N, C-alpha and C positions, 0 to 999 in steps of 0.2 A: 620239619615239623608238620604233622598231619593236621588237616583242617578238621573242624568240629564234626562235619558230616561224615568224614572218613573214620572217625572214632565211634560213630554210632554202632550199637550192637549188631545191627543188620549187616553192616559192612565188616565189623570186627570178626564175626563168625561166618562171613561169606554166605549169608542166607539169601542174598539177591541172586545166587546161582539157581535157586529153586524155580522162580518164575521163568528164568531163561530156558532151563531144560524142559519145563512144562510147555512153553511156547514152541520150542523146537519139535518136540514129539507131536504136539497138536498139529503143527504145520505139515510135518512129515506124513502123518495119518491123513490129513486133508488132501495132500497131493496124491496119496494112494487111492482114496475113495473118490476124489473129485468134488467133494462138497464139505465145506467147513460147518455148515448148519447140521448136516447129518452126523458129523463127528461130535459136535457139541451135544446133540441129542443122545448119541450112543454112550457118552461118558456118564450120563445119568443112570445108566443101566449097570448093575453090579458085574455081570460077566465081562463087559467091555472095559469097565474100570479096572478090573483085576488084570486083564491083558495089558492095558495101558500102563499100569503100575509096574508090571514085570519089566517092560522096556525102560521105563523111567528109572527104576531102582537099580537094576543090574548093569545097565549101561553107564550109569553115574559112577558106580563102584569101579568099573573097568577104566573109565576115563580118568578118574583121579588117581587110580593105581598107576596108570601110565605117566601122568603128568608129574606126580610128586614122589614116585619111587623109581620107575623104570628109566625115565629120562635123566634125572640127576645121577642115578647110580651107574647106568650103563652108557646111555647115548652121549652124555656130556664128558664121560671118561673115554670115549672113542672105542668102546667095546661093542661095535656095530653088530657083529654076527650074533652075539649073545642077546643083545637088545631085540633084534628082529625075531629071534627064535621065541623069546618069552612073550613078545608082543603078539605074535601069531597065535600062540597057545592061549593067551588071554582073550583074544577075539573069538576063537573057536569055543572056548569054555563059556564065555558070556552069551554068545548066540545060542548055545545048546541049553543053558539054564533058562533063557527067556521062553523057550518053548513050553516050559512047565506052566506058564501063565495062561496059555491056550487051554490046556487040559483042566487046570483048576477053575478057570472061568466057565468052562462047559459044564462043570459039575453043578453049577447054580442055574442051569438052563435045561429045558426039555429038548433042546435042539442039539444036533451033532456039531462038531467043530467046523465041518464044511458048511453046514447051513447057517450056523451062528456068525462066523467070521468071514464067510464068502471066499475061503481059500480053495485052491484046486484040489488039494489032497490033505488028509490029516496025518499022514505018516511023518515020522521024524525027519527024514532026509528032505522031503519037500518043504516042510515048514522051515527047516534050517536054511536051505538053499535060496528059497524064493521070498522069505519074509524076515527072519531075524538076522541073517548074516549081513545082507547089504545095509540094513539099518544100523547095525553095530559098527561096521566099517565107516559109514558116513559120520556117525557120532564121534568116533575116535579121530577121524581126519579133521572134522570141524574143530574139536577141542585143541588138537595139536596146532592147527593153523592159527587159532586165536592166541594160544600160549606163545608160539614162536614169534608171531607178530608183535605181541606185547613185549617180549624180551628184546626184540630188535629195536622197538621204539625207545625202551628204557636205555639200551646200550647207546643208541644214537644221541639220546638226550644227555647221557653221562659224558659222551665224547665231546658234544658241543659245549657242555659246562667246563670240561677240562681245557678245551681250546680257549674259551673265554677267560678261564682262570689263569692260563698261561700268559695271555696277553696283558691281563690286569696286574699280574705280579712280576712281570719281567723287569720293569724299572725298579720296583721295590727290592727285587732280588739283587740287582746290581748294587743298589745303595747299601743293602745290608751286608753284602759280601765285601765290598771295599769300604769298610769303616775307616775313615781317615785316622781316627785316634788309634785304632788297633794297628794299622799299617805303620804309622809314624813311630809308635813306641816299640814295635817289633824290630823295625829297621835300626832304630837308635840303639836298642839292646844288642843287636848283632854287631853294630859298629864298635860299641864299647868292648865286646868280647874279642874282637880282632886283635887288640893289643894285649888283653889279659890271657886269653885262652884260644889261640888260633884254630885248634882242632875242634873245639866246641862251636866256635863261630862258623866253621865250614859245615859242620853237621846241622846246625840250626838254619843256615842259609839253604841247605838242601831241603829241609823240612818246609821252610817258607816257600820255596819254589814249587814243591809238590802241592802245597795248599792252594797256591794261586792257580796252578794248572788244573786242579780239580774244580775250582770255582769257575774258571773260564771255559773249560771244554766239557768235562764229564757231566756237569749239571745240566747240560742241554739234552742229555739222553733221558728217555722215559724210565728206563731201568738200568741199573749198574750193578756189578758184582758187589755183594755185601762187604767183602774184604776192603774195597775201595772206600766205602763210607766209614768203616772202622779205622782204617789208616788215617783218614782225614781227622777223625776225632782225636786220635793219639797225637798227630802232628800239632793240632790246635792246642792240646793240653801242654805239650812241651814248649810251645811258643808263649803261652800264657805264663808258664813258669818263669820265663826269662823277664817278662815285662811287668810282673806284679811287684808293686812297691810295698804293700802292707803285708803283715803276717797272715798267711792263708794256708790252711792244710787241705790238700786235695788227695783224695783216695780214689783210685780207679781200679776196677776189677773186671777183666774181660775173660770169660771162660767158655768152654764148650768148643766143639768142632763144627764148623760151618761147611756144609757141602759146597763144592766149587760151583755147582749150578744155581745156588741161591742168589737171588737178586733183590734189590730194594730200590724204591724211588729215591733219587738223589736229594740230599739236604733235608731228609725227614728227621733225622736224629739231631743234627747240628744245632738247630734253633733252641732246643732244650738246654744244651750245654752253654750256648751263648747267654741264654736267659739266666742260668745259674751264676755265671761270672758277673753279669750285669747287676743282679739283685742281691748278691751275697753281702752279708753284713760286713762292716768295716770297723768293728769295735776294737778298742785297745785294751779293754778290761776282760773280755771273754773270748773264747775260741771262735774263730771264723773258719768255716769248713765247707767243702763240697765233696759229696760222695757220689760216685758213678758206678753202676753195675750193668754189665751187658752179658746176657747168657743166651745161647742158641741150643735148642734141643730139636733135632730133625728140622722141621720147617717153621717152628715156633720161636720167635725172638721175644725175649723179655728184657726191656730197657728201663732202668730205674735211676733217677737222679734226684738228689736232695741237696739243699744248701741252707746254711744258717741265714737268718734274716732279722731285721730290726723288729722289735715287738709291734705287732699290728701295723706293719709298714704298708701292706697292700692286701687286697683281696684277690681271690682267684680270678674274678672277672677283670680286674684292673691289669693283672699280669697278662691276660689273654690279649689285651689291647695295646701292648707296648709297641714301640716303633719298629721300623724295618719290616721284615716279612712277618714277624710276630707269631706268638703261639696260636692266636686265633686263626691265622691263615694256614698254619700247619694242621690245625684241627680240621679245617675245611678241606685241605688236600687229602687228609686221611679218609674223610668221608667219601671223597670222589674216587680215590685210587684203590682203597681197600674197603669197599662197602660190605659190612657184615663180617669182616676179617680182621678187625682191630678192636682194641679196648683201651681207651685213654682215661686215666684217672689223675686229676689235678687237685691238690689239696694245699690250701694256704693255712698254716698253723700260726700260733702266736710267735714262735721263735724260729720256725723253719718252713721251707716250702718244698713240697714233694711232688714229683711227677712219675707216673708209672705207665708204660706203654707195652701192651702185648700185641704182637703183630704176626699174622700168618704170612710168611714170605712166599714169593713166587719162585718157581724153579724153571730153568730153561734147559733144553736138551743139548743145545750146541752153544759153546763159548767161543766168541770171536778169537781168531788166531792172534790178533795183536794184544789181547789182554792176558799176557803171560801170568801176571800176578794173580789173576782171578782164578787160576787153576789150583791155587794153594788153599789150604784150610788154615784157620787161625786157631790158636790155643795159647792164650797168654796167661801168665801167672799174675796174681794181684801185685800192684806196686803202689807206693805212696811217696809223695814228696811234700815238703813244706817250703813256702817262700817267705 
């Protein structure tokens, strides 16, 4: 949440940049002339104000073109040669255009460019080499230094928050993972199956083993293959199918092909499914249902889950605060792990609760050799079961 002063229109439209660049050019000119008083007096004169404005205006355009277009589009995507080429052309073009300020300013004076501005020569090459070029390079370097320093501070702050979040949620994580009620009912259900259907009991035990392995080991990684998280969801659904005692319809639809390089933070999707089973209605007169849909298109994941609920049983905020790791904690993790790359929509209706998560997944170029299953893509057909 931004503070009130950050929401002020001066900060909203970044108008505070104007006095910064004015001060920068004022100091640069003062260093060139050796007198701040003389610079202040010169700015009161139209010819000098025009020259000053040409530096101020054109260098500002070049700086923000570099910061908000070239760096995100080329430098951050590791297209270094193309970035350096366009940056060099930008600097040359900017320094060249600035020279027009000398000539326009001289039109409003009876003096020549040499007499008016105290330069050694009025030809284009001299003004370019000894006046506009070095100033433009300095402005670009200063802006990049500030931007990169700011990004580093934000990255460090986010990393510190992640470390703190990890420590604070570790115990909650373990408590939510090893829910005694879930473990007892699942083991008891498998025990009953041993006598009724040994093959199903064996299959369920394997799913239960994979579920525990995921919770114990894979959740310690920062990123895991998307297929592992999906497999965990499917195993959890099958085990819930065994232990549910009331009539409950569960519909699960997983579609799309996920590239093997796609990864996701562990246990991001699971709390939403746990929440659905925890808060689903238990009515004997009406249908009790849970619907889950997961779709992947390129690097975009769309996860939707809905469940029937008691009329006005809870509000969105109350559900965010439920025990264990909780939806509120997942929401916080999403803000830290996927800043600007996710959209979470939580709605509590009169008879149902809906969650929709849109997530831009990360992709890795190398998959660890041990993760054989992560090399596969998933493409499941919709299935439905009732308990």
